[in-house]
N, CA, C and O atoms as a Tripos MOL2 file, in Angstrom:
@<TRIPOS>MOLECULE
protein
  260   259    65     0     0
PROTEIN
NO_CHARGES

@<TRIPOS>ATOM
      1 N           5.0320   -3.0870    0.3150 N.3       1 THR1
      2 CA          6.1690   -2.1630    0.3330 C.3       1 THR1
      3 C           5.7920   -0.9000    0.9720 C.2       1 THR1
      4 O           4.6290   -0.5000    0.9120 O.2       1 THR1
      5 N           6.6440   -0.2990    1.5350 N.am      2 VAL2
      6 CA          6.4310    1.0170    2.2820 C.3       2 VAL2
      7 C           7.3900    2.0560    1.6980 C.2       2 VAL2
      8 O           8.5990    1.8400    1.6090 O.2       2 VAL2
      9 N           6.8010    3.1990    1.3020 N.am      3 GLN3
     10 CA          7.6490    4.2940    0.7390 C.3       3 GLN3
     11 C           7.5940    5.4990    1.6020 C.2       3 GLN3
     12 O           6.7490    5.5790    2.4940 O.2       3 GLN3
     13 N           8.4170    6.3970    1.3880 N.am      4 GLY4
     14 CA          8.4160    7.6780    2.1060 C.3       4 GLY4
     15 C           7.2740    8.5460    1.7500 C.2       4 GLY4
     16 O           6.5090    8.2110    0.8450 O.2       4 GLY4
     17 N           7.1150    9.6620    2.4240 N.am      5 ALA5
     18 CA          5.9660   10.5710    2.2400 C.3       5 ALA5
     19 C           6.2660   11.3250    0.9120 C.2       5 ALA5
     20 O           7.4090   11.6590    0.5980 O.2       5 ALA5
     21 N           5.1310   11.5780    0.1300 N.am      6 THR6
     22 CA          5.2640   12.3200   -1.1770 C.3       6 THR6
     23 C           4.8520   13.7290   -1.0900 C.2       6 THR6
     24 O           4.9530   14.4460   -2.0860 O.2       6 THR6
     25 N           4.3740   14.2020    0.0730 N.am      7 ASP7
     26 CA          4.0750   15.6210    0.2830 C.3       7 ASP7
     27 C           4.2070   16.0680    1.7040 C.2       7 ASP7
     28 O           4.6090   15.2470    2.5280 O.2       7 ASP7
     29 N           3.9290   17.2120    2.0540 N.am      8 ASP8
     30 CA          4.1670   17.6270    3.4090 C.3       8 ASP8
     31 C           3.2170   17.0720    4.4400 C.2       8 ASP8
     32 O           3.5410   17.0250    5.6260 O.2       8 ASP8
     33 N           1.9730   16.6250    3.9720 N.am      9 GLU9
     34 CA          1.0150   16.1200    4.9210 C.3       9 GLU9
     35 C           0.9340   14.6810    4.8950 C.2       9 GLU9
     36 O           0.4230   14.1390    5.8750 O.2       9 GLU9
     37 N           1.3890   13.9010    3.8510 N.am     10 GLN10
     38 CA          1.2970   12.4750    3.7820 C.3      10 GLN10
     39 C           2.2510   11.8540    4.7140 C.2      10 GLN10
     40 O           3.4180   12.2460    4.7000 O.2      10 GLN10
     41 N           1.8820   10.9360    5.5130 N.am     11 VAL11
     42 CA          2.8500   10.2510    6.4890 C.3      11 VAL11
     43 C           3.2080    8.8550    5.9940 C.2      11 VAL11
     44 O           4.2000    8.2850    6.4480 O.2      11 VAL11
     45 N           2.4630    8.3150    5.1190 N.am     12 LEU12
     46 CA          2.8180    6.8970    4.7350 C.3      12 LEU12
     47 C           2.1460    6.6750    3.2790 C.2      12 LEU12
     48 O           1.0750    7.1860    2.9500 O.2      12 LEU12
     49 N           2.8560    5.9210    2.5410 N.am     13 SER13
     50 CA          2.3770    5.3850    1.2830 C.3      13 SER13
     51 C           2.8070    3.8840    1.2360 C.2      13 SER13
     52 O           3.9940    3.5670    1.1590 O.2      13 SER13
     53 N           1.8310    3.0100    1.2820 N.am     14 ALA14
     54 CA          2.1710    1.6300    1.3450 C.3      14 ALA14
     55 C           1.4770    0.8510    0.2630 C.2      14 ALA14
     56 O           0.3960    1.2440   -0.1750 O.2      14 ALA14
     57 N           2.0490   -0.2190   -0.1760 N.am     15 SER15
     58 CA          1.4820   -1.1480   -1.1230 C.3      15 SER15
     59 C           1.2220   -2.4550   -0.4930 C.2      15 SER15
     60 O           2.0120   -2.8680    0.3560 O.2      15 SER15
     61 N           0.1540   -3.1650   -0.8400 N.am     16 PHE16
     62 CA         -0.0940   -4.4160   -0.2460 C.3      16 PHE16
     63 C          -0.4970   -5.3690   -1.4830 C.2      16 PHE16
     64 O          -1.3340   -5.0230   -2.3160 O.2      16 PHE16
     65 N           0.1230   -6.4990   -1.5190 N.am     17 LEU17
     66 CA         -0.1260   -7.4970   -2.5660 C.3      17 LEU17
     67 C          -1.2310   -8.5530   -1.9700 C.2      17 LEU17
     68 O          -0.9730   -9.3490   -1.0680 O.2      17 LEU17
     69 N          -2.3830   -8.4440   -2.5580 N.am     18 LEU18
     70 CA         -3.4350   -9.3370   -2.0570 C.3      18 LEU18
     71 C          -3.9650  -10.2280   -3.1370 C.2      18 LEU18
     72 O          -3.8080  -10.0060   -4.3370 O.2      18 LEU18
     73 N          -4.6280  -11.2930   -2.6100 N.am     19 ARG19
     74 CA         -5.3510  -12.1730   -3.6510 C.3      19 ARG19
     75 C          -6.6840  -11.3780   -4.0070 C.2      19 ARG19
     76 O          -7.2190  -10.5950   -3.2220 O.2      19 ARG19
     77 N          -7.1230  -11.6510   -5.1970 N.am     20 SER20
     78 CA         -8.3550  -10.9510   -5.5550 C.3      20 SER20
     79 C          -9.5330  -11.2300   -4.5780 C.2      20 SER20
     80 O         -10.3390  -10.3530   -4.2670 O.2      20 SER20
     81 N          -9.5800  -12.4810   -4.1240 N.am     21 ALA21
     82 CA        -10.5630  -12.8690   -3.1750 C.3      21 ALA21
     83 C         -10.5150  -12.1080   -1.8570 C.2      21 ALA21
     84 O         -11.4990  -12.1030   -1.1180 O.2      21 ALA21
     85 N          -9.4700  -11.5110   -1.5680 N.am     22 ASP22
     86 CA         -9.2660  -10.7270   -0.2070 C.3      22 ASP22
     87 C          -9.5520   -9.1850   -0.3910 C.2      22 ASP22
     88 O          -9.5880   -8.4400    0.5890 O.2      22 ASP22
     89 N          -9.7410   -8.7600   -1.5930 N.am     23 GLU23
     90 CA         -9.8160   -7.3260   -1.8330 C.3      23 GLU23
     91 C         -10.9490   -6.6090   -1.0530 C.2      23 GLU23
     92 O         -10.7440   -5.5690   -0.4260 O.2      23 GLU23
     93 N         -12.1480   -7.2170   -1.1250 N.am     24 ALA24
     94 CA        -13.2720   -6.6860   -0.4450 C.3      24 ALA24
     95 C         -13.0560   -6.6150    1.0810 C.2      24 ALA24
     96 O         -13.4230   -5.6230    1.7100 O.2      24 ALA24
     97 N         -12.4700   -7.6510    1.6640 N.am     25 ARG25
     98 CA        -12.2000   -7.7850    3.0650 C.3      25 ARG25
     99 C         -11.1650   -6.6480    3.4600 C.2      25 ARG25
    100 O         -11.3330   -5.9690    4.4730 O.2      25 ARG25
    101 N         -10.1630   -6.4880    2.6660 N.am     26 PHE26
    102 CA         -9.0940   -5.5370    2.8980 C.3      26 PHE26
    103 C          -9.7420   -4.0530    2.8810 C.2      26 PHE26
    104 O          -9.5260   -3.2450    3.7850 O.2      26 PHE26
    105 N         -10.5070   -3.7960    1.8280 N.am     27 ARG27
    106 CA        -11.1520   -2.5000    1.7890 C.3      27 ARG27
    107 C         -12.0910   -2.2560    2.9990 C.2      27 ARG27
    108 O         -12.1120   -1.1510    3.5410 O.2      27 ARG27
    109 N         -12.8290   -3.2270    3.4030 N.am     28 GLU28
    110 CA        -13.6750   -3.0210    4.5570 C.3      28 GLU28
    111 C         -12.8120   -2.8300    5.8370 C.2      28 GLU28
    112 O         -13.2100   -2.0590    6.7100 O.2      28 GLU28
    113 N         -11.7210   -3.4630    5.9640 N.am     29 ALA29
    114 CA        -10.7840   -3.2650    7.1710 C.3      29 ALA29
    115 C         -10.2800   -1.8600    7.1720 C.2      29 ALA29
    116 O         -10.1940   -1.2470    8.2370 O.2      29 ALA29
    117 N          -9.9100   -1.2650    5.9250 N.am     30 VAL30
    118 CA         -9.4010    0.0480    5.7660 C.3      30 VAL30
    119 C         -10.5050    1.0050    6.1830 C.2      30 VAL30
    120 O         -10.2820    1.9180    6.9780 O.2      30 VAL30
    121 N         -11.7920    0.7720    5.6000 N.am     31 ALA31
    122 CA        -12.8900    1.6260    5.9630 C.3      31 ALA31
    123 C         -13.1620    1.7280    7.4950 C.2      31 ALA31
    124 O         -13.4390    2.7710    8.0860 O.2      31 ALA31
    125 N         -13.0370    0.4420    8.0700 N.am     32 GLU32
    126 CA        -13.2830    0.3310    9.6030 C.3      32 GLU32
    127 C         -12.2430    1.2230   10.2790 C.2      32 GLU32
    128 O         -12.6120    2.0180   11.1430 O.2      32 GLU32
    129 N         -10.9510    1.1260    9.9240 N.am     33 ARG33
    130 CA        -10.0090    1.8460   10.5520 C.3      33 ARG33
    131 C         -10.1270    3.3640   10.4080 C.2      33 ARG33
    132 O          -9.8150    4.1170   11.3310 O.2      33 ARG33
    133 N         -10.5880    3.7980    9.2190 N.am     34 ALA34
    134 CA        -10.8740    5.2040    8.8890 C.3      34 ALA34
    135 C         -11.9010    5.6810    9.7410 C.2      34 ALA34
    136 O         -11.7600    6.7850   10.2670 O.2      34 ALA34
    137 N         -13.0590    4.9020    9.9790 N.am     35 ARG35
    138 CA        -14.1220    5.3290   10.8260 C.3      35 ARG35
    139 C         -13.6210    5.4780   12.2960 C.2      35 ARG35
    140 O         -14.0210    6.3820   13.0300 O.2      35 ARG35
    141 N         -12.7340    4.5470   12.6680 N.am     36 ALA36
    142 CA        -12.2090    4.6160   14.1370 C.3      36 ALA36
    143 C         -11.3170    5.7980   14.2470 C.2      36 ALA36
    144 O         -11.2630    6.3520   15.3450 O.2      36 ALA36
    145 N         -10.6160    6.2570   13.2690 N.am     37 CYS37
    146 CA         -9.7490    7.4620   13.2840 C.3      37 CYS37
    147 C         -10.4980    8.6870   13.2280 C.2      37 CYS37
    148 O          -9.9810    9.7020   13.6960 O.2      37 CYS37
    149 N         -11.6620    8.7330   12.7130 N.am     38 GLY38
    150 CA        -12.4540   10.0300   12.6030 C.3      38 GLY38
    151 C         -11.6830   11.0000   11.6740 C.2      38 GLY38
    152 O         -11.1230   10.6320   10.6410 O.2      38 GLY38
    153 N         -11.7030   12.1620   12.0950 N.am     39 ASP39
    154 CA        -11.1290   13.2080   11.2990 C.3      39 ASP39
    155 C          -9.6370   13.3800   11.5800 C.2      39 ASP39
    156 O          -9.0110   14.2670   11.0000 O.2      39 ASP39
    157 N          -9.0340   12.5340   12.4760 N.am     40 ARG40
    158 CA         -7.6430   12.5930   12.8220 C.3      40 ARG40
    159 C          -6.7150   12.0770   11.7220 C.2      40 ARG40
    160 O          -5.5370   12.4300   11.6860 O.2      40 ARG40
    161 N          -7.2290   11.2700   10.8580 N.am     41 LEU41
    162 CA         -6.4650   10.5910    9.8230 C.3      41 LEU41
    163 C          -7.3620   10.3490    8.5990 C.2      41 LEU41
    164 O          -8.5160    9.9460    8.7510 O.2      41 LEU41
    165 N          -6.8490   10.5870    7.4070 N.am     42 ALA42
    166 CA         -7.5290   10.2950    6.1890 C.3      42 ALA42
    167 C          -6.7990    9.1190    5.5610 C.2      42 ALA42
    168 O          -5.5880    9.1830    5.3500 O.2      42 ALA42
    169 N          -7.5230    8.0410    5.2580 N.am     43 LEU43
    170 CA         -7.0960    6.9550    4.6010 C.3      43 LEU43
    171 C          -7.6010    6.7840    3.2860 C.2      43 LEU43
    172 O          -8.7710    7.1120    3.0830 O.2      43 LEU43
    173 N          -6.8520    6.2830    2.2710 N.am     44 SER44
    174 CA         -7.3340    6.1000    0.9060 C.3      44 SER44
    175 C          -6.7780    4.8270    0.3500 C.2      44 SER44
    176 O          -5.6650    4.4510    0.7180 O.2      44 SER44
    177 N          -7.5230    4.0970   -0.5660 N.am     45 VAL45
    178 CA         -7.0210    2.8580   -0.9620 C.3      45 VAL45
    179 C          -7.2520    3.0890   -2.6110 C.2      45 VAL45
    180 O          -8.2910    3.5700   -3.0620 O.2      45 VAL45
    181 N          -6.2260    2.7100   -3.3540 N.am     46 THR46
    182 CA         -6.2800    2.7040   -4.7690 C.3      46 THR46
    183 C          -5.9820    1.2940   -5.2000 C.2      46 THR46
    184 O          -5.4750    0.4670   -4.4410 O.2      46 THR46
    185 N          -6.3200    1.0480   -6.4590 N.am     47 GLY47
    186 CA         -6.0300   -0.2560   -6.9970 C.3      47 GLY47
    187 C          -7.2830   -1.0560   -7.3800 C.2      47 GLY47
    188 O          -8.3750   -0.4900   -7.3430 O.2      47 GLY47
    189 N          -7.1920   -2.2300   -7.7150 N.am     48 PRO48
    190 CA         -5.9360   -2.8750   -7.8840 C.3      48 PRO48
    191 C          -4.9280   -2.2920   -8.9240 C.2      48 PRO48
    192 O          -5.3210   -1.6470   -9.8960 O.2      48 PRO48
    193 N          -3.6900   -2.5310   -8.6910 N.am     49 LEU49
    194 CA         -2.6570   -2.1800   -9.5180 C.3      49 LEU49
    195 C          -1.9200   -3.3130  -10.1240 C.2      49 LEU49
    196 O          -1.8430   -4.3740   -9.5040 O.2      49 LEU49
    197 N          -1.3680   -3.1690  -11.2960 N.am     50 PRO50
    198 CA         -0.6120   -4.2670  -11.8430 C.3      50 PRO50
    199 C           0.5490   -4.8450  -10.9690 C.2      50 PRO50
    200 O           1.2490   -4.0710  -10.3170 O.2      50 PRO50
    201 N           0.7440   -6.0690  -10.9470 N.am     51 CYS51
    202 CA          1.7310   -6.6590  -10.0130 C.3      51 CYS51
    203 C           3.1270   -6.0660  -10.3040 C.2      51 CYS51
    204 O           3.9130   -6.0490   -9.3570 O.2      51 CYS51
    205 N           3.5100   -5.6070  -11.4240 N.am     52 TYR52
    206 CA          4.8300   -5.1740  -11.7400 C.3      52 TYR52
    207 C           5.1220   -3.9440  -10.8110 C.2      52 TYR52
    208 O           6.2820   -3.6120  -10.5660 O.2      52 TYR52
    209 N           4.0840   -3.3050  -10.3200 N.am     53 SER53
    210 CA          4.3610   -2.1640   -9.3400 C.3      53 SER53
    211 C           5.0000   -2.6200   -7.9630 C.2      53 SER53
    212 O           5.4150   -1.8080   -7.1360 O.2      53 SER53
    213 N           5.0360   -3.8670   -7.8100 N.am     54 PHE54
    214 CA          5.6590   -4.3970   -6.5880 C.3      54 PHE54
    215 C           7.0200   -5.0050   -6.8100 C.2      54 PHE54
    216 O           7.5470   -5.6990   -5.9400 O.2      54 PHE54
    217 N           7.5970   -4.7460   -7.9790 N.am     55 VAL55
    218 CA          8.9270   -5.4270   -8.3280 C.3      55 VAL55
    219 C           9.8780   -4.2700   -8.5240 C.2      55 VAL55
    220 O           9.5260   -3.2640   -9.1410 O.2      55 VAL55
    221 N          10.9960   -4.4000   -8.0400 N.am     56 ASP56
    222 CA         12.1870   -3.5520   -8.1840 C.3      56 ASP56
    223 C          12.7160   -3.8040   -9.6240 C.2      56 ASP56
    224 O          13.1040   -4.9270   -9.9480 O.2      56 ASP56
    225 N          12.7280   -2.7920  -10.4530 N.am     57 PRO57
    226 CA         13.0760   -2.9620  -11.8550 C.3      57 PRO57
    227 C          14.5640   -3.2290  -12.1120 C.2      57 PRO57
    228 O          14.9740   -3.7020  -13.1720 O.2      57 PRO57
    229 N          15.3460   -2.8960  -11.0750 N.am     58 ARG58
    230 CA         16.8520   -3.0290  -11.2120 C.3      58 ARG58
    231 C          17.1370   -4.6300  -11.0380 C.2      58 ARG58
    232 O          16.5100   -5.3530  -10.2630 O.2      58 ARG58
    233 N          18.1380   -5.0300  -11.8530 N.am     59 PRO59
    234 CA         18.5410   -6.5530  -11.7040 C.3      59 PRO59
    235 C          19.2040   -6.8040  -10.4100 C.2      59 PRO59
    236 O          20.0100   -6.0180   -9.9110 O.2      59 PRO59
    237 N          18.8210   -7.9910   -9.8490 N.am     60 ALA60
    238 CA         19.4320   -8.4400   -8.5950 C.3      60 ALA60
    239 C          20.9840   -8.5680   -8.8070 C.2      60 ALA60
    240 O          21.4390   -8.8450   -9.9160 O.2      60 ALA60
    241 N          21.7420   -8.3690   -7.7630 N.am     61 SER61
    242 CA         23.2510   -8.6070   -7.8150 C.3      61 SER61
    243 C          23.4510  -10.0890   -7.7160 C.2      61 SER61
    244 O          22.7330  -10.7470   -6.9640 O.2      61 SER61
    245 N          24.4110  -10.6570   -8.4540 N.am     62 PRO62
    246 CA         24.7110  -12.0690   -8.3460 C.3      62 PRO62
    247 C          25.0160  -12.4730   -6.8300 C.2      62 PRO62
    248 O          25.6010  -11.6880   -6.0850 O.2      62 PRO62
    249 N          24.6400  -13.5920   -6.4570 N.am     63 ALA63
    250 CA         24.9780  -13.9920   -5.0540 C.3      63 ALA63
    251 C          26.4110  -13.9870   -4.8140 C.2      63 ALA63
    252 O          27.1740  -14.3730   -5.7000 O.2      63 ALA63
    253 N          26.8410  -13.5810   -3.6890 N.am     64 GLY64
    254 CA         28.1860  -13.5390   -3.2380 C.3      64 GLY64
    255 C          29.0640  -12.4040   -3.6420 C.2      64 GLY64
    256 O          30.2790  -12.4370   -3.4420 O.2      64 GLY64
    257 N          28.4120  -11.3270   -4.2510 N.am     65 ARG65
    258 CA         29.0350  -10.1420   -4.6640 C.3      65 ARG65
    259 C          28.7160   -9.0420   -3.7500 C.2      65 ARG65
    260 O          29.1750   -7.9180   -3.9510 O.2      65 ARG65
@<TRIPOS>BOND
     1     1     2 1
     2     2     3 1
     3     3     4 2
     4     3     5 am
     5     5     6 1
     6     6     7 1
     7     7     8 2
     8     7     9 am
     9     9    10 1
    10    10    11 1
    11    11    12 2
    12    11    13 am
    13    13    14 1
    14    14    15 1
    15    15    16 2
    16    15    17 am
    17    17    18 1
    18    18    19 1
    19    19    20 2
    20    19    21 am
    21    21    22 1
    22    22    23 1
    23    23    24 2
    24    23    25 am
    25    25    26 1
    26    26    27 1
    27    27    28 2
    28    27    29 am
    29    29    30 1
    30    30    31 1
    31    31    32 2
    32    31    33 am
    33    33    34 1
    34    34    35 1
    35    35    36 2
    36    35    37 am
    37    37    38 1
    38    38    39 1
    39    39    40 2
    40    39    41 am
    41    41    42 1
    42    42    43 1
    43    43    44 2
    44    43    45 am
    45    45    46 1
    46    46    47 1
    47    47    48 2
    48    47    49 am
    49    49    50 1
    50    50    51 1
    51    51    52 2
    52    51    53 am
    53    53    54 1
    54    54    55 1
    55    55    56 2
    56    55    57 am
    57    57    58 1
    58    58    59 1
    59    59    60 2
    60    59    61 am
    61    61    62 1
    62    62    63 1
    63    63    64 2
    64    63    65 am
    65    65    66 1
    66    66    67 1
    67    67    68 2
    68    67    69 am
    69    69    70 1
    70    70    71 1
    71    71    72 2
    72    71    73 am
    73    73    74 1
    74    74    75 1
    75    75    76 2
    76    75    77 am
    77    77    78 1
    78    78    79 1
    79    79    80 2
    80    79    81 am
    81    81    82 1
    82    82    83 1
    83    83    84 2
    84    83    85 am
    85    85    86 1
    86    86    87 1
    87    87    88 2
    88    87    89 am
    89    89    90 1
    90    90    91 1
    91    91    92 2
    92    91    93 am
    93    93    94 1
    94    94    95 1
    95    95    96 2
    96    95    97 am
    97    97    98 1
    98    98    99 1
    99    99   100 2
   100    99   101 am
   101   101   102 1
   102   102   103 1
   103   103   104 2
   104   103   105 am
   105   105   106 1
   106   106   107 1
   107   107   108 2
   108   107   109 am
   109   109   110 1
   110   110   111 1
   111   111   112 2
   112   111   113 am
   113   113   114 1
   114   114   115 1
   115   115   116 2
   116   115   117 am
   117   117   118 1
   118   118   119 1
   119   119   120 2
   120   119   121 am
   121   121   122 1
   122   122   123 1
   123   123   124 2
   124   123   125 am
   125   125   126 1
   126   126   127 1
   127   127   128 2
   128   127   129 am
   129   129   130 1
   130   130   131 1
   131   131   132 2
   132   131   133 am
   133   133   134 1
   134   134   135 1
   135   135   136 2
   136   135   137 am
   137   137   138 1
   138   138   139 1
   139   139   140 2
   140   139   141 am
   141   141   142 1
   142   142   143 1
   143   143   144 2
   144   143   145 am
   145   145   146 1
   146   146   147 1
   147   147   148 2
   148   147   149 am
   149   149   150 1
   150   150   151 1
   151   151   152 2
   152   151   153 am
   153   153   154 1
   154   154   155 1
   155   155   156 2
   156   155   157 am
   157   157   158 1
   158   158   159 1
   159   159   160 2
   160   159   161 am
   161   161   162 1
   162   162   163 1
   163   163   164 2
   164   163   165 am
   165   165   166 1
   166   166   167 1
   167   167   168 2
   168   167   169 am
   169   169   170 1
   170   170   171 1
   171   171   172 2
   172   171   173 am
   173   173   174 1
   174   174   175 1
   175   175   176 2
   176   175   177 am
   177   177   178 1
   178   178   179 1
   179   179   180 2
   180   179   181 am
   181   181   182 1
   182   182   183 1
   183   183   184 2
   184   183   185 am
   185   185   186 1
   186   186   187 1
   187   187   188 2
   188   187   189 am
   189   189   190 1
   190   190   191 1
   191   191   192 2
   192   191   193 am
   193   193   194 1
   194   194   195 1
   195   195   196 2
   196   195   197 am
   197   197   198 1
   198   198   199 1
   199   199   200 2
   200   199   201 am
   201   201   202 1
   202   202   203 1
   203   203   204 2
   204   203   205 am
   205   205   206 1
   206   206   207 1
   207   207   208 2
   208   207   209 am
   209   209   210 1
   210   210   211 1
   211   211   212 2
   212   211   213 am
   213   213   214 1
   214   214   215 1
   215   215   216 2
   216   215   217 am
   217   217   218 1
   218   218   219 1
   219   219   220 2
   220   219   221 am
   221   221   222 1
   222   222   223 1
   223   223   224 2
   224   223   225 am
   225   225   226 1
   226   226   227 1
   227   227   228 2
   228   227   229 am
   229   229   230 1
   230   230   231 1
   231   231   232 2
   232   231   233 am
   233   233   234 1
   234   234   235 1
   235   235   236 2
   236   235   237 am
   237   237   238 1
   238   238   239 1
   239   239   240 2
   240   239   241 am
   241   241   242 1
   242   242   243 1
   243   243   244 2
   244   243   245 am
   245   245   246 1
   246   246   247 1
   247   247   248 2
   248   247   249 am
   249   249   250 1
   250   250   251 1
   251   251   252 2
   252   251   253 am
   253   253   254 1
   254   254   255 1
   255   255   256 2
   256   255   257 am
   257   257   258 1
   258   258   259 1
   259   259   260 2
@<TRIPOS>SUBSTRUCTURE
     1 THR1         2 RESIDUE 1 A THR
     2 VAL2         6 RESIDUE 1 A VAL
     3 GLN3        10 RESIDUE 1 A GLN
     4 GLY4        14 RESIDUE 1 A GLY
     5 ALA5        18 RESIDUE 1 A ALA
     6 THR6        22 RESIDUE 1 A THR
     7 ASP7        26 RESIDUE 1 A ASP
     8 ASP8        30 RESIDUE 1 A ASP
     9 GLU9        34 RESIDUE 1 A GLU
    10 GLN10       38 RESIDUE 1 A GLN
    11 VAL11       42 RESIDUE 1 A VAL
    12 LEU12       46 RESIDUE 1 A LEU
    13 SER13       50 RESIDUE 1 A SER
    14 ALA14       54 RESIDUE 1 A ALA
    15 SER15       58 RESIDUE 1 A SER
    16 PHE16       62 RESIDUE 1 A PHE
    17 LEU17       66 RESIDUE 1 A LEU
    18 LEU18       70 RESIDUE 1 A LEU
    19 ARG19       74 RESIDUE 1 A ARG
    20 SER20       78 RESIDUE 1 A SER
    21 ALA21       82 RESIDUE 1 A ALA
    22 ASP22       86 RESIDUE 1 A ASP
    23 GLU23       90 RESIDUE 1 A GLU
    24 ALA24       94 RESIDUE 1 A ALA
    25 ARG25       98 RESIDUE 1 A ARG
    26 PHE26      102 RESIDUE 1 A PHE
    27 ARG27      106 RESIDUE 1 A ARG
    28 GLU28      110 RESIDUE 1 A GLU
    29 ALA29      114 RESIDUE 1 A ALA
    30 VAL30      118 RESIDUE 1 A VAL
    31 ALA31      122 RESIDUE 1 A ALA
    32 GLU32      126 RESIDUE 1 A GLU
    33 ARG33      130 RESIDUE 1 A ARG
    34 ALA34      134 RESIDUE 1 A ALA
    35 ARG35      138 RESIDUE 1 A ARG
    36 ALA36      142 RESIDUE 1 A ALA
    37 CYS37      146 RESIDUE 1 A CYS
    38 GLY38      150 RESIDUE 1 A GLY
    39 ASP39      154 RESIDUE 1 A ASP
    40 ARG40      158 RESIDUE 1 A ARG
    41 LEU41      162 RESIDUE 1 A LEU
    42 ALA42      166 RESIDUE 1 A ALA
    43 LEU43      170 RESIDUE 1 A LEU
    44 SER44      174 RESIDUE 1 A SER
    45 VAL45      178 RESIDUE 1 A VAL
    46 THR46      182 RESIDUE 1 A THR
    47 GLY47      186 RESIDUE 1 A GLY
    48 PRO48      190 RESIDUE 1 A PRO
    49 LEU49      194 RESIDUE 1 A LEU
    50 PRO50      198 RESIDUE 1 A PRO
    51 CYS51      202 RESIDUE 1 A CYS
    52 TYR52      206 RESIDUE 1 A TYR
    53 SER53      210 RESIDUE 1 A SER
    54 PHE54      214 RESIDUE 1 A PHE
    55 VAL55      218 RESIDUE 1 A VAL
    56 ASP56      222 RESIDUE 1 A ASP
    57 PRO57      226 RESIDUE 1 A PRO
    58 ARG58      230 RESIDUE 1 A ARG
    59 PRO59      234 RESIDUE 1 A PRO
    60 ALA60      238 RESIDUE 1 A ALA
    61 SER61      242 RESIDUE 1 A SER
    62 PRO62      246 RESIDUE 1 A PRO
    63 ALA63      250 RESIDUE 1 A ALA
    64 GLY64      254 RESIDUE 1 A GLY
    65 ARG65      258 RESIDUE 1 A ARG
Protein backbone atom coordinates (compact mmCIF):
# COMPACT_ATOMS: atom_id res chain seq x y z
CA THR A 1 0.00 0.00 0.00
CA VAL A 2 1.16 3.52 -0.65
CA GLN A 3 0.05 6.50 1.41
CA GLY A 4 0.54 10.24 1.08
CA ALA A 5 3.37 12.18 2.66
CA THR A 6 3.25 12.70 6.42
CA ASP A 7 5.46 15.78 6.61
CA ASP A 8 6.93 18.51 4.39
CA GLU A 9 9.99 16.46 3.39
CA GLN A 10 8.62 12.93 3.08
CA VAL A 11 7.67 12.05 -0.48
CA LEU A 12 6.47 8.47 0.01
CA SER A 13 5.31 6.09 2.72
CA ALA A 14 4.81 2.57 1.41
CA SER A 15 4.05 -0.81 2.95
CA PHE A 16 5.14 -4.12 1.47
CA LEU A 17 3.76 -7.49 2.51
CA LEU A 18 6.62 -10.00 2.34
CA ARG A 19 7.26 -13.59 3.27
CA SER A 20 9.59 -13.87 6.25
CA ALA A 21 12.06 -15.69 4.02
CA ASP A 22 12.27 -12.61 1.74
CA GLU A 23 12.91 -10.00 4.44
CA ALA A 24 16.73 -10.05 4.30
CA ARG A 25 16.74 -9.84 0.50
CA PHE A 26 14.26 -6.93 0.60
CA ARG A 27 16.35 -5.05 3.17
CA GLU A 28 19.48 -5.57 1.07
CA ALA A 29 17.68 -4.28 -2.04
CA VAL A 30 16.63 -1.13 -0.15
CA ALA A 31 20.17 -0.66 1.18
CA GLU A 32 21.55 -1.07 -2.34
CA ARG A 33 19.14 1.57 -3.67
CA ALA A 34 20.02 3.90 -0.78
CA ARG A 35 23.73 3.59 -1.64
CA ALA A 36 22.96 4.32 -5.30
CA CYS A 37 21.00 7.46 -4.35
CA GLY A 38 23.76 8.78 -2.11
CA ASP A 39 22.69 11.87 -0.20
CA ARG A 40 19.92 12.73 -2.69
CA LEU A 41 17.40 10.48 -0.97
CA ALA A 42 17.11 8.95 2.51
CA LEU A 43 15.43 5.56 2.64
CA SER A 44 14.33 3.76 5.78
CA VAL A 45 12.75 0.39 6.49
CA THR A 46 10.68 -0.46 9.54
CA GLY A 47 9.11 -3.72 10.52
CA PRO A 48 8.17 -6.38 10.41
CA LEU A 49 4.74 -5.03 11.27
CA PRO A 50 1.63 -7.04 12.15
CA CYS A 51 -0.31 -8.05 9.05
CA TYR A 52 -3.42 -6.18 10.25
CA SER A 53 -1.65 -2.96 9.28
CA PHE A 54 -2.29 -3.98 5.65
CA VAL A 55 -6.06 -4.36 6.09
CA ASP A 56 -8.65 -1.62 5.74
CA PRO A 57 -10.67 -1.78 8.99
CA ARG A 58 -13.89 -0.60 7.31
CA PRO A 59 -16.27 -3.38 6.27
CA ALA A 60 -16.50 -4.01 2.55
CA SER A 61 -19.72 -2.94 0.78
CA PRO A 62 -21.93 -5.81 -0.30
CA ALA A 63 -21.45 -6.68 -3.97
CA GLY A 64 -23.75 -4.84 -6.35
CA ARG A 65 -24.33 -1.80 -4.15
